[in-house]
TORPAKOL-598420 format. One record per residue (C-alpha): residue number from 1; residue in one letter; z, y, x. Coordinates in Angstrom, 3 decimals. Layout:
pos_code_Z_Y_X
NUM_A_Z_Y_X
...
//
This chain:
pos_code_Z_Y_X
1_M_-93.663_-26.202_77.712
2_T_-95.896_-28.649_75.853
3_Y_-97.586_-31.286_78.010
4_R_-100.988_-32.691_77.060
5_V_-101.680_-36.234_78.241
6_L_-104.781_-38.408_77.931
7_A_-103.999_-42.143_77.602
8_I_-106.626_-44.813_78.322
9_N_-106.268_-48.507_77.462
10_P_-109.339_-50.617_78.356
11_G_-109.947_-54.012_76.774
12_S_-112.690_-56.554_77.358
13_T_-115.088_-55.003_74.817
14_S_-113.305_-51.784_73.846
15_T_-111.519_-48.782_75.301
16_K_-108.678_-47.226_73.321
17_I_-107.999_-43.586_74.049
18_A_-105.508_-41.036_72.742
19_V_-104.474_-37.487_73.523
20_F_-100.883_-36.423_72.925
21_D_-99.199_-33.039_73.037
22_D_-95.743_-34.276_74.016
23_T_-94.987_-36.747_71.194
24_T_-97.651_-35.413_68.799
25_P_-100.977_-37.295_68.774
26_L_-104.029_-35.021_68.641
27_F_-106.365_-37.977_68.154
28_E_-106.646_-41.698_68.782
29_K_-109.923_-43.588_68.930
30_T_-111.195_-47.041_69.830
31_L_-114.535_-47.028_71.636
32_R_-116.433_-50.291_71.036
33_H_-118.714_-51.703_73.731
34_D_-121.646_-54.080_73.348
35_P_-120.903_-57.108_75.583
36_A_-124.573_-57.279_76.561
37_E_-124.423_-53.711_77.799
38_L_-121.260_-54.388_79.806
39_D_-122.870_-57.448_81.386
40_K_-125.394_-55.170_83.089
41_F_-122.702_-53.885_85.430
42_G_-122.064_-57.257_87.054
43_G_-118.276_-56.934_87.111
44_I_-115.360_-55.328_85.314
45_I_-114.517_-52.643_87.882
46_E_-118.161_-51.539_88.026
47_Q_-117.869_-50.460_84.361
48_Y_-115.452_-47.622_85.046
49_D_-117.972_-44.767_85.349
50_F_-119.763_-45.882_82.165
51_R_-116.500_-46.021_80.240
52_K_-115.294_-42.749_81.768
53_T_-118.391_-41.001_80.387
54_L_-117.657_-42.328_76.898
55_V_-114.050_-41.129_77.156
56_M_-115.192_-37.623_78.105
57_E_-117.675_-37.601_75.205
58_A_-114.941_-38.657_72.762
59_M_-112.694_-35.814_73.951
60_A_-115.532_-33.354_73.451
61_E_-116.072_-34.669_69.907
62_H_-112.424_-33.876_69.174
63_N_-112.546_-30.455_70.843
64_V_-110.216_-31.418_73.676
65_T_-111.313_-29.832_76.956
66_P_-110.529_-31.678_80.201
67_Q_-109.029_-28.459_81.609
68_S_-106.343_-28.533_78.892
69_L_-104.914_-31.825_80.198
70_H_-101.775_-31.998_82.323
71_A_-102.067_-35.686_83.280
72_V_-104.139_-38.810_82.658
73_V_-102.460_-42.192_82.180
74_G_-104.287_-45.529_82.375
75_R_-103.147_-48.954_81.285
76_G_-101.519_-50.751_84.202
77_G_-103.415_-53.869_85.188
78_L_-102.804_-56.707_87.615
79_V_-101.332_-54.786_90.519
80_R_-98.757_-56.360_92.823
81_P_-95.318_-56.869_91.239
82_V_-93.509_-53.563_90.666
83_S_-90.470_-52.375_88.765
84_G_-90.840_-50.697_85.402
85_G_-91.712_-47.007_85.299
86_T_-94.520_-44.500_85.727
87_W_-96.533_-45.093_88.896
88_K_-98.845_-42.714_90.760
89_I_-102.332_-44.155_91.122
90_S_-103.142_-44.473_94.826
91_E_-106.056_-45.801_96.834
92_N_-103.951_-48.832_97.792
93_M_-103.350_-49.533_94.115
94_L_-107.095_-49.343_93.398
95_R_-107.706_-51.683_96.342
96_D_-105.368_-54.273_94.850
97_L_-106.849_-53.894_91.375
98_K_-110.234_-54.907_92.836
99_D_-108.799_-58.014_94.514
100_P_-109.124_-61.130_92.291
101_S_-107.138_-63.235_94.749
102_L_-103.848_-61.533_93.780
103_W_-103.664_-63.066_90.305
104_G_-106.745_-65.301_90.224
105_R_-108.767_-62.895_88.111
106_I_-109.549_-59.259_87.324
107_H_-108.479_-58.177_83.851
108_A_-110.121_-55.406_81.829
109_S_-106.835_-53.480_81.904
110_N_-107.409_-53.017_85.665
111_L_-110.024_-50.419_84.700
112_G_-107.358_-48.071_83.349
113_A_-106.325_-46.802_86.769
114_F_-109.943_-46.269_87.908
115_I_-110.906_-44.273_84.819
116_A_-107.689_-42.231_84.873
117_K_-108.054_-41.263_88.530
118_A_-111.758_-40.472_88.157
119_I_-110.954_-37.993_85.372
120_A_-107.778_-36.548_86.892
121_D_-108.851_-35.948_90.507
122_P_-111.565_-33.292_89.838
123_L_-109.074_-31.473_87.593
124_G_-106.330_-31.488_90.218
125_I_-103.852_-33.173_87.864
126_P_-101.842_-36.383_88.349
127_A_-103.032_-39.840_87.334
128_F_-100.541_-42.575_86.457
129_I_-100.126_-46.090_85.163
130_V_-97.062_-47.107_83.137
131_D_-95.198_-50.425_82.928
132_P_-98.028_-52.801_83.904
133_V_-98.019_-56.440_82.780
134_V_-96.664_-57.496_86.187
135_V_-93.395_-55.543_85.938
136_D_-90.925_-57.658_87.920
137_E_-87.209_-56.873_87.791
138_F_-85.988_-60.463_87.977
139_D_-82.618_-61.349_89.367
140_E_-83.253_-63.766_92.240
141_I_-81.688_-66.646_90.297
142_A_-84.423_-66.272_87.658
143_R_-87.169_-66.983_90.213
144_I_-86.032_-70.556_90.910
145_S_-88.219_-73.078_89.107
146_G_-87.112_-76.549_90.091
147_I_-89.399_-77.184_93.054
148_P_-89.752_-74.885_96.103
149_E_-93.555_-74.731_95.891
150_I_-93.437_-72.930_92.541
151_E_-91.654_-69.647_91.847
152_R_-91.151_-68.311_88.332
153_K_-93.102_-65.088_87.912
154_S_-92.806_-62.128_85.586
155_L_-95.904_-61.604_83.430
156_L_-95.347_-60.034_80.028
157_H_-96.164_-57.360_77.458
158_A_-94.085_-54.949_79.535
159_L_-95.578_-51.697_78.206
160_N_-94.739_-52.294_74.556
161_I_-91.497_-54.199_75.151
162_R_-90.025_-51.487_77.362
163_Y_-91.136_-48.635_75.092
164_I_-89.723_-50.234_71.955
165_G_-86.558_-50.913_73.946
166_R_-86.306_-47.184_74.660
167_L_-86.744_-46.337_70.979
168_L_-84.129_-48.872_69.902
169_A_-81.626_-47.783_72.556
170_T_-81.951_-44.217_71.258
171_E_-81.318_-45.444_67.708
172_L_-78.196_-47.171_68.994
173_G_-77.027_-43.928_70.584
174_K_-77.595_-45.167_74.131
175_D_-79.889_-44.608_77.061
176_I_-81.888_-47.744_77.790
177_S_-80.075_-47.996_81.134
178_Q_-76.887_-48.658_79.144
179_A_-78.335_-51.234_76.752
180_N_-78.468_-55.039_76.762
181_L_-81.371_-56.085_74.554
182_I_-83.588_-59.063_73.811
183_G_-87.142_-57.849_73.289
184_V_-89.885_-59.944_71.689
185_H_-93.579_-59.084_71.471
186_M_-95.623_-61.362_69.205
187_G_-99.394_-61.008_69.538
188_G_-102.053_-63.398_70.860
189_G_-99.385_-64.275_73.414
190_I_-95.622_-64.028_73.005
191_S_-93.140_-62.440_75.431
192_V_-89.374_-62.864_75.045
193_A_-87.429_-60.723_77.512
194_A_-83.782_-60.408_78.497
195_I_-83.102_-56.715_79.174
196_K_-79.893_-55.984_81.071
197_N_-78.957_-52.315_81.428
198_G_-82.611_-51.449_80.928
199_R_-83.985_-53.968_83.463
200_I_-86.138_-56.909_82.384
201_V_-84.162_-59.507_84.326
202_D_-85.863_-62.576_82.835
203_V_-88.858_-63.372_80.639
204_N_-91.188_-66.248_79.907
205_N_-94.628_-66.060_81.511
206_A_-96.593_-64.895_78.479
207_L_-99.977_-66.052_79.779
208_L_-99.651_-69.521_81.275
209_G_-96.068_-70.575_81.720
210_M_-92.790_-71.184_79.958
211_G_-91.735_-70.064_76.509
212_P_-92.946_-70.490_72.927
213_F_-96.464_-71.316_71.867
214_S_-98.310_-68.445_70.211
215_P_-101.511_-67.872_68.226
216_Q_-103.539_-68.628_71.398
217_R_-101.174_-69.896_74.131
218_A_-99.831_-73.408_74.532
219_G_-96.463_-72.254_75.884
220_A_-94.159_-74.693_77.697
221_L_-95.371_-78.311_77.626
222_P_-93.881_-81.686_78.635
223_I_-94.785_-82.020_82.320
224_G_-95.697_-85.719_82.281
225_D_-98.045_-85.382_79.336
226_L_-99.603_-82.260_80.840
227_L_-100.303_-84.159_84.065
228_D_-101.960_-86.929_82.062
229_L_-104.119_-84.338_80.298
230_A_-105.054_-82.658_83.589
231_Y_-106.126_-85.963_85.169
232_S_-107.755_-87.424_82.059
233_G_-111.223_-86.447_83.261
234_N_-111.832_-84.582_80.017
235_Y_-111.341_-81.097_81.502
236_T_-112.163_-79.141_84.611
237_K_-109.375_-76.868_85.848
238_K_-111.134_-73.861_84.322
239_E_-111.650_-75.609_80.985
240_L_-108.015_-76.698_80.787
241_S_-106.804_-73.214_81.717
242_T_-108.946_-71.738_78.948
243_Y_-107.633_-74.314_76.476
244_L_-104.010_-73.525_77.302
245_T_-104.412_-69.727_77.225
246_K_-107.076_-69.088_74.581
247_A_-107.305_-72.163_72.374
248_G_-103.734_-73.494_72.281
249_G_-100.921_-72.778_69.844
250_L_-101.961_-71.929_66.288
251_M_-105.616_-72.139_67.307
252_A_-105.236_-75.736_68.502
253_Y_-103.275_-76.926_65.489
254_L_-104.862_-74.888_62.697
255_G_-108.235_-73.748_64.054
256_T_-107.339_-70.055_63.758
257_D_-105.306_-67.516_65.696
258_S_-105.032_-65.209_62.676
259_G_-101.514_-64.823_61.361
260_I_-102.989_-63.510_58.110
261_E_-105.108_-66.643_57.640
262_V_-102.167_-68.928_58.429
263_E_-99.982_-67.132_55.882
264_K_-102.683_-67.457_53.218
265_R_-102.670_-71.213_53.785
266_V_-98.882_-71.340_53.573
267_E_-98.897_-69.370_50.315
268_A_-101.545_-71.746_48.959
269_G_-99.166_-74.666_49.514
270_D_-100.419_-75.980_52.864
271_D_-97.320_-77.775_54.169
272_Y_-98.867_-78.502_57.572
273_A_-99.667_-74.820_58.147
274_K_-96.068_-73.983_57.222
275_L_-94.739_-76.583_59.669
276_I_-96.787_-75.187_62.565
277_R_-95.910_-71.578_61.729
278_D_-92.237_-72.426_61.487
279_A_-92.407_-74.402_64.748
280_M_-93.709_-71.294_66.520
281_C_-90.834_-69.278_65.070
282_Y_-88.391_-72.045_66.040
283_Q_-89.558_-71.854_69.647
284_V_-89.295_-68.042_69.649
285_A_-85.734_-68.327_68.360
286_K_-84.879_-70.877_71.080
287_E_-86.182_-68.488_73.733
288_I_-84.100_-65.670_72.238
289_G_-81.081_-67.942_72.506
290_A_-81.900_-68.602_76.160
291_C_-82.069_-64.853_76.801
292_A_-78.661_-64.458_75.148
293_A_-77.303_-66.921_77.709
294_V_-78.899_-64.867_80.520
295_L_-77.011_-61.839_79.193
296_N_-73.734_-63.799_78.927
297_G_-73.768_-63.288_75.177
298_K_-73.409_-59.511_75.552
299_V_-76.364_-58.430_73.411
300_D_-76.501_-55.048_71.686
301_A_-79.572_-55.896_69.612
302_I_-82.665_-58.085_69.297
303_Y_-86.039_-56.635_68.372
304_L_-89.405_-58.014_67.304
305_S_-92.707_-56.188_67.819
306_G_-96.410_-57.029_67.703
307_G_-99.004_-57.855_65.093
308_L_-97.346_-61.058_63.847
309_V_-94.262_-59.067_62.884
310_Y_-96.138_-57.575_59.919
311_N_-95.579_-61.037_58.396
312_Q_-92.202_-60.886_56.666
313_Q_-91.978_-64.683_56.466
314_I_-92.183_-64.963_60.262
315_V_-89.464_-62.324_60.602
316_D_-87.239_-64.089_58.091
317_V_-87.586_-67.516_59.744
318_I_-86.608_-66.069_63.121
319_R_-83.847_-63.895_61.685
320_K_-82.046_-66.866_60.129
321_R_-81.795_-68.563_63.524
322_V_-80.778_-65.615_65.722
323_E_-78.891_-63.037_63.693
324_F_-75.588_-64.641_64.723
325_I_-76.312_-63.375_68.259
326_A_-76.896_-59.684_67.458
327_P_-78.535_-57.466_64.813
328_L_-82.310_-57.928_64.532
329_H_-84.596_-54.874_64.445
330_V_-88.276_-55.007_63.517
331_Y_-91.133_-52.841_64.852
332_P_-94.430_-54.210_63.473
333_G_-97.563_-53.688_65.549
334_E_-97.695_-52.090_68.978
335_K_-97.181_-48.588_70.339
336_E_-99.090_-48.914_73.596
337_M_-100.942_-45.589_73.424
338_E_-97.728_-43.772_72.644
339_A_-95.989_-45.680_75.432
340_L_-98.648_-44.687_77.972
341_S_-98.622_-41.012_77.024
342_Q_-94.828_-40.760_76.947
343_G_-94.599_-42.279_80.411
344_G_-96.630_-39.308_81.615
345_V_-94.672_-36.797_79.537
346_R_-91.330_-38.024_80.899
347_V_-92.542_-37.376_84.448
348_L_-94.115_-33.993_83.686
349_S_-90.975_-32.801_81.913
350_G_-88.704_-33.914_84.763
351_L_-86.905_-36.656_82.831
352_E_-88.214_-39.318_85.178
353_K_-89.634_-39.415_88.694
354_A_-93.133_-40.751_89.320
355_L_-93.040_-43.755_91.629
356_D_-95.138_-44.333_94.750
357_Y_-96.965_-47.664_94.911
358_P_-95.077_-49.501_97.683
359_Y_-97.862_-51.666_99.100
//
Protein backbone atom coordinates (compact mmCIF):
# COMPACT_ATOMS: atom_id res chain seq x y z
CA MET A 1 0.00 0.00 0.00
CA THR A 2 1.14 3.54 -0.76
CA TYR A 3 0.79 6.03 2.10
CA ARG A 4 0.12 9.71 1.41
CA VAL A 5 1.42 12.12 4.04
CA LEU A 6 1.12 15.90 4.33
CA ALA A 7 4.15 17.54 6.00
CA ILE A 8 3.95 21.05 7.49
CA ASN A 9 6.96 23.10 8.62
CA PRO A 10 6.05 26.60 9.91
CA GLY A 11 8.64 29.37 10.12
CA SER A 12 8.35 32.92 11.41
CA THR A 13 7.15 34.36 8.08
CA SER A 14 6.61 31.24 5.97
CA THR A 15 5.04 27.80 6.04
CA LYS A 16 6.69 25.01 4.05
CA ILE A 17 4.40 22.20 3.01
CA ALA A 18 4.88 18.98 1.05
CA VAL A 19 2.83 15.93 0.15
CA PHE A 20 4.58 12.59 -0.29
CA ASP A 21 3.35 9.25 -1.57
CA ASP A 22 5.73 7.08 0.44
CA THR A 23 9.13 8.47 -0.65
CA THR A 24 7.84 10.22 -3.79
CA PRO A 25 7.08 13.95 -3.44
CA LEU A 26 3.86 15.03 -5.16
CA PHE A 27 4.61 18.70 -4.52
CA GLU A 28 6.53 21.00 -2.21
CA LYS A 29 5.72 24.66 -1.69
CA THR A 30 6.75 27.53 0.56
CA LEU A 31 3.88 29.81 1.55
CA ARG A 32 5.14 33.34 2.32
CA HIS A 33 3.39 35.47 4.94
CA ASP A 34 3.36 39.24 5.30
CA PRO A 35 4.67 40.03 8.81
CA ALA A 36 2.13 42.83 9.13
CA GLU A 37 -0.68 40.38 8.47
CA LEU A 38 0.68 37.92 11.04
CA ASP A 39 0.93 40.70 13.63
CA LYS A 40 -2.86 41.02 13.56
CA PHE A 41 -3.21 37.71 15.38
CA GLY A 42 -1.44 38.90 18.52
CA GLY A 43 0.58 35.72 19.04
CA ILE A 44 2.15 32.81 17.19
CA ILE A 45 -0.31 30.09 18.22
CA GLU A 46 -3.26 32.28 17.20
CA GLN A 47 -2.02 32.09 13.58
CA TYR A 48 -2.73 28.40 13.18
CA ASP A 49 -6.22 28.64 11.63
CA PHE A 50 -5.03 31.29 9.15
CA ARG A 51 -2.08 29.17 8.11
CA LYS A 52 -4.20 26.01 8.01
CA THR A 53 -6.50 27.67 5.47
CA LEU A 54 -3.53 28.52 3.25
CA VAL A 55 -2.28 24.93 3.47
CA MET A 56 -5.67 23.59 2.38
CA GLU A 57 -5.77 26.06 -0.52
CA ALA A 58 -2.28 24.99 -1.65
CA MET A 59 -3.35 21.33 -1.65
CA ALA A 60 -6.38 22.20 -3.75
CA GLU A 61 -4.15 24.06 -6.23
CA HIS A 62 -2.13 20.86 -6.64
CA ASN A 63 -5.21 18.63 -6.91
CA VAL A 64 -4.56 16.84 -3.63
CA THR A 65 -7.82 16.16 -1.77
CA PRO A 66 -7.72 16.03 2.04
CA GLN A 67 -9.58 12.69 1.92
CA SER A 68 -6.62 11.12 0.07
CA LEU A 69 -4.28 11.70 3.03
CA HIS A 70 -3.32 8.94 5.45
CA ALA A 71 -1.59 11.16 8.03
CA VAL A 72 -0.51 14.75 8.68
CA VAL A 73 2.89 15.51 10.20
CA GLY A 74 3.86 18.88 11.70
CA ARG A 75 7.26 20.20 12.63
CA GLY A 76 7.98 19.44 16.27
CA GLY A 77 8.39 22.59 18.33
CA LEU A 78 9.41 23.33 21.90
CA VAL A 79 7.65 20.50 23.69
CA ARG A 80 9.09 18.98 26.85
CA PRO A 81 12.23 16.87 26.31
CA VAL A 82 11.45 13.60 24.50
CA SER A 83 13.42 10.86 22.79
CA GLY A 84 13.73 10.79 19.03
CA GLY A 85 10.89 9.32 16.99
CA THR A 86 7.40 9.97 15.67
CA TRP A 87 5.06 11.31 18.35
CA LYS A 88 1.25 11.38 18.40
CA ILE A 89 -0.07 14.91 18.84
CA SER A 90 -2.13 15.04 22.04
CA GLU A 91 -3.98 17.75 23.93
CA ASN A 92 -1.24 17.70 26.58
CA MET A 93 1.34 18.32 23.87
CA LEU A 94 -0.67 21.29 22.55
CA ARG A 95 -0.94 22.60 26.11
CA ASP A 96 2.83 22.57 26.49
CA LEU A 97 3.38 24.15 23.08
CA LYS A 98 1.31 27.14 24.27
CA ASP A 99 3.36 27.53 27.46
CA PRO A 100 6.24 30.04 27.03
CA SER A 101 7.59 29.26 30.49
CA LEU A 102 8.92 25.85 29.37
CA TRP A 103 11.69 27.25 27.17
CA GLY A 104 11.33 31.01 27.69
CA ARG A 105 9.60 31.57 24.37
CA ILE A 106 7.17 30.19 21.79
CA HIS A 107 8.78 29.36 18.46
CA ALA A 108 7.00 29.39 15.10
CA SER A 109 7.68 25.66 14.77
CA ASN A 110 5.23 25.14 17.67
CA LEU A 111 2.47 25.84 15.14
CA GLY A 112 3.19 22.61 13.27
CA ALA A 113 1.35 20.42 15.75
CA PHE A 114 -1.70 22.73 15.87
CA ILE A 115 -2.07 22.89 12.09
CA ALA A 116 -1.49 19.15 11.67
CA LYS A 117 -4.09 18.18 14.27
CA ALA A 118 -6.63 20.70 12.95
CA ILE A 119 -6.40 19.12 9.49
CA ALA A 120 -6.17 15.49 10.60
CA ASP A 121 -8.94 15.31 13.23
CA PRO A 122 -11.94 16.00 10.92
CA LEU A 123 -10.55 13.39 8.51
CA GLY A 124 -10.16 10.75 11.22
CA ILE A 125 -6.47 10.23 10.43
CA PRO A 126 -3.44 10.46 12.75
CA ALA A 127 -1.44 13.62 13.37
CA PHE A 128 2.22 13.43 14.37
CA ILE A 129 5.35 15.42 15.05
CA VAL A 130 8.81 13.99 14.31
CA ASP A 131 12.15 14.52 16.06
CA PRO A 132 11.53 17.96 17.59
CA VAL A 133 14.41 20.31 18.41
CA VAL A 134 14.26 19.23 22.07
CA VAL A 135 15.07 15.56 21.44
CA ASP A 136 16.95 14.49 24.57
CA GLU A 137 18.72 11.13 24.69
CA PHE A 138 21.67 12.25 26.81
CA ASP A 139 23.57 9.87 28.98
CA GLU A 140 23.37 11.26 32.52
CA ILE A 141 27.09 12.09 32.52
CA ALA A 142 26.49 14.51 29.63
CA ARG A 143 24.08 16.61 31.71
CA ILE A 144 26.72 17.69 34.25
CA SER A 145 27.91 21.23 33.58
CA GLY A 146 30.32 22.23 36.30
CA ILE A 147 27.94 23.85 38.77
CA PRO A 148 24.79 22.20 40.20
CA GLU A 149 22.53 25.14 39.32
CA ILE A 150 23.05 24.61 35.59
CA GLU A 151 22.33 21.40 33.68
CA ARG A 152 23.47 20.87 30.10
CA LYS A 153 20.43 20.58 27.84
CA SER A 154 19.83 19.04 24.45
CA LEU A 155 18.68 21.57 21.84
CA LEU A 156 19.64 20.83 18.25
CA HIS A 157 18.67 20.38 14.61
CA ALA A 158 17.36 16.94 15.55
CA LEU A 159 15.02 16.44 12.57
CA ASN A 160 17.66 16.81 9.88
CA ILE A 161 20.53 15.27 11.85
CA ARG A 162 18.60 12.11 12.66
CA TYR A 163 17.19 11.72 9.14
CA ILE A 164 20.57 12.14 7.46
CA GLY A 165 21.94 9.68 10.02
CA ARG A 166 19.34 7.15 8.85
CA LEU A 167 20.31 7.68 5.21
CA LEU A 168 24.02 7.32 5.96
CA ALA A 169 23.53 4.21 8.11
CA THR A 170 21.67 2.61 5.20
CA GLU A 171 24.54 3.49 2.86
CA LEU A 172 26.89 1.82 5.32
CA GLY A 173 24.74 -1.31 5.29
CA LYS A 174 23.49 -0.79 8.84
CA ASP A 175 20.36 0.14 10.70
CA ILE A 176 20.83 3.42 12.53
CA SER A 177 20.46 1.53 15.82
CA GLN A 178 23.75 -0.22 14.96
CA ALA A 179 25.69 2.88 13.93
CA ASN A 180 28.05 5.23 15.78
CA LEU A 181 28.06 8.54 13.92
CA ILE A 182 29.01 12.17 14.38
CA GLY A 183 26.37 14.35 12.75
CA VAL A 184 26.85 18.04 11.96
CA HIS A 185 24.20 20.47 10.74
CA MET A 186 25.54 23.84 9.58
CA GLY A 187 22.90 26.54 9.07
CA GLY A 188 22.22 29.79 10.94
CA GLY A 189 23.14 27.74 13.99
CA ILE A 190 25.42 24.71 14.14
CA SER A 191 24.71 21.37 15.85
CA VAL A 192 27.42 18.73 16.34
CA ALA A 193 26.01 15.48 17.73
CA ALA A 194 27.51 12.25 19.02
CA ILE A 195 25.21 9.41 17.91
CA LYS A 196 25.74 6.10 19.70
CA ASN A 197 23.77 3.14 18.37
CA GLY A 198 21.27 5.59 16.91
CA ARG A 199 20.85 7.69 20.09
CA ILE A 200 21.98 11.32 20.25
CA VAL A 201 23.90 10.93 23.51
CA ASP A 202 25.57 14.36 23.45
CA VAL A 203 25.36 17.59 21.47
CA ASN A 204 26.17 21.25 21.87
CA ASN A 205 23.23 23.55 22.58
CA ALA A 206 22.77 24.97 19.09
CA LEU A 207 20.87 28.07 20.22
CA LEU A 208 22.58 29.58 23.25
CA GLY A 209 25.17 27.30 24.73
CA MET A 210 28.37 25.41 24.06
CA GLY A 211 29.94 24.56 20.73
CA PRO A 212 31.21 26.43 17.67
CA PHE A 213 30.16 29.88 16.59
CA SER A 214 28.01 29.94 13.46
CA PRO A 215 26.69 32.49 10.96
CA GLN A 216 24.44 33.94 13.71
CA ARG A 217 25.35 32.32 17.06
CA ALA A 218 28.21 33.26 19.34
CA GLY A 219 28.83 29.68 20.49
CA ALA A 220 30.90 28.97 23.61
CA LEU A 221 32.53 32.07 25.12
CA PRO A 222 35.11 32.70 27.88
CA ILE A 223 33.01 32.93 31.05
CA GLY A 224 34.87 35.83 32.68
CA ASP A 225 34.67 38.02 29.61
CA LEU A 226 31.01 37.13 29.11
CA LEU A 227 30.26 38.20 32.69
CA ASP A 228 32.02 41.51 32.06
CA LEU A 229 29.91 42.01 28.92
CA ALA A 230 26.69 41.14 30.77
CA TYR A 231 27.42 43.64 33.56
CA SER A 232 28.89 46.36 31.34
CA GLY A 233 25.61 48.28 31.33
CA ASN A 234 25.61 48.27 27.53
CA TYR A 235 22.95 45.55 27.18
CA THR A 236 19.70 44.47 28.76
CA LYS A 237 19.31 40.71 29.16
CA LYS A 238 17.06 40.60 26.10
CA GLU A 239 19.48 42.65 24.01
CA LEU A 240 22.44 40.47 24.97
CA SER A 241 20.48 37.30 24.26
CA THR A 242 19.59 38.63 20.81
CA TYR A 243 23.21 39.57 20.17
CA LEU A 244 24.47 36.10 21.09
CA THR A 245 21.82 34.19 19.10
CA LYS A 246 21.10 36.40 16.08
CA ALA A 247 24.00 38.81 15.66
CA GLY A 248 27.03 36.80 16.82
CA GLY A 249 29.42 34.62 14.84
CA LEU A 250 29.96 35.60 11.21
CA MET A 251 27.43 38.40 11.58
CA ALA A 252 29.39 40.00 14.43
CA TYR A 253 32.78 39.72 12.75
CA LEU A 254 31.86 40.29 9.10
CA GLY A 255 28.47 42.02 9.15
CA THR A 256 26.77 39.19 7.24
CA ASP A 257 25.42 35.74 7.99
CA SER A 258 25.55 34.72 4.32
CA GLY A 259 28.03 31.97 3.59
CA ILE A 260 27.87 32.96 -0.08
CA GLU A 261 28.85 36.56 0.70
CA VAL A 262 31.69 35.45 2.97
CA GLU A 263 33.06 33.14 0.27
CA LYS A 264 32.94 35.95 -2.30
CA ARG A 265 35.10 38.05 0.03
CA VAL A 266 37.53 35.19 0.53
CA GLU A 267 37.83 34.64 -3.23
CA ALA A 268 38.43 38.38 -3.66
CA GLY A 269 41.46 38.13 -1.37
CA ASP A 270 39.94 39.26 1.94
CA ASP A 271 42.32 37.64 4.45
CA TYR A 272 40.23 38.66 7.46
CA ALA A 273 37.10 37.01 6.02
CA LYS A 274 39.15 33.86 5.41
CA LEU A 275 40.44 33.89 9.00
CA ILE A 276 36.93 34.14 10.46
CA ARG A 277 35.53 31.48 8.12
CA ASP A 278 38.38 29.13 8.93
CA ALA A 279 37.98 29.83 12.67
CA MET A 280 34.36 28.69 12.45
CA CYS A 281 35.47 25.51 10.70
CA TYR A 282 38.24 25.04 13.28
CA GLN A 283 35.69 25.18 16.09
CA VAL A 284 33.39 22.72 14.27
CA ALA A 285 36.31 20.33 13.89
CA LYS A 286 37.15 20.66 17.60
CA GLU A 287 33.57 19.78 18.49
CA ILE A 288 33.71 16.76 16.18
CA GLY A 289 36.84 15.68 18.01
CA ALA A 290 35.02 16.03 21.33
CA CYS A 291 32.20 13.83 20.02
CA ALA A 292 34.77 11.23 18.97
CA ALA A 293 35.93 11.14 22.59
CA VAL A 294 32.31 10.66 23.73
CA LEU A 295 32.13 7.64 21.43
CA ASN A 296 35.47 6.27 22.70
CA GLY A 297 36.92 6.69 19.23
CA LYS A 298 34.53 4.11 17.76
CA VAL A 299 33.10 6.19 14.91
CA ASP A 300 31.67 4.63 11.76
CA ALA A 301 31.39 7.93 9.89
CA ILE A 302 31.10 11.71 10.19
CA TYR A 303 28.61 13.68 8.13
CA LEU A 304 28.00 17.34 7.34
CA SER A 305 24.61 18.76 6.34
CA GLY A 306 23.00 22.19 6.05
CA GLY A 307 23.25 25.20 3.79
CA LEU A 308 26.89 26.01 4.56
CA VAL A 309 27.91 22.59 3.27
CA TYR A 310 27.26 23.74 -0.31
CA ASN A 311 30.56 25.62 0.17
CA GLN A 312 33.30 23.20 -0.83
CA GLN A 313 35.97 25.30 0.89
CA ILE A 314 34.21 24.92 4.24
CA VAL A 315 33.96 21.17 3.69
CA ASP A 316 37.63 20.92 2.77
CA VAL A 317 38.84 22.91 5.80
CA ILE A 318 36.86 20.66 8.15
CA ARG A 319 37.80 17.47 6.31
CA LYS A 320 41.53 18.10 6.73
CA ARG A 321 41.14 18.27 10.51
CA VAL A 322 38.79 15.33 11.11
CA GLU A 323 39.23 12.70 8.42
CA PHE A 324 41.74 10.86 10.63
CA ILE A 325 38.79 10.02 12.93
CA ALA A 326 36.45 8.46 10.34
CA PRO A 327 35.32 8.93 6.72
CA LEU A 328 33.51 12.22 6.08
CA HIS A 329 30.22 12.23 4.14
CA VAL A 330 28.56 15.38 2.81
CA TYR A 331 24.83 16.10 2.42
CA PRO A 332 24.41 19.75 1.37
CA GLY A 333 21.21 21.53 2.38
CA GLU A 334 18.45 20.05 4.51
CA LYS A 335 15.85 17.33 4.05
CA GLU A 336 13.35 18.42 6.69
CA MET A 337 10.19 17.95 4.61
CA GLU A 338 11.32 14.49 3.58
CA ALA A 339 12.24 13.73 7.19
CA LEU A 340 8.79 14.77 8.44
CA SER A 341 6.90 12.76 5.84
CA GLN A 342 9.04 9.64 6.27
CA GLY A 343 8.48 9.71 10.02
CA GLY A 344 4.78 9.33 9.26
CA VAL A 345 5.33 6.70 6.58
CA ARG A 346 7.46 4.54 8.89
CA VAL A 347 4.61 4.45 11.42
CA LEU A 348 1.87 3.84 8.85
CA SER A 349 3.82 1.00 7.27
CA GLY A 350 4.52 -0.66 10.63
CA LEU A 351 8.29 -0.10 10.61
CA GLU A 352 8.09 2.06 13.70
CA LYS A 353 5.61 2.58 16.53
CA ALA A 354 4.09 6.00 17.15
CA LEU A 355 4.96 7.27 20.61
CA ASP A 356 2.58 8.68 23.22
CA TYR A 357 3.56 12.05 24.69
CA PRO A 358 4.53 11.14 28.27
CA TYR A 359 3.58 14.34 30.08
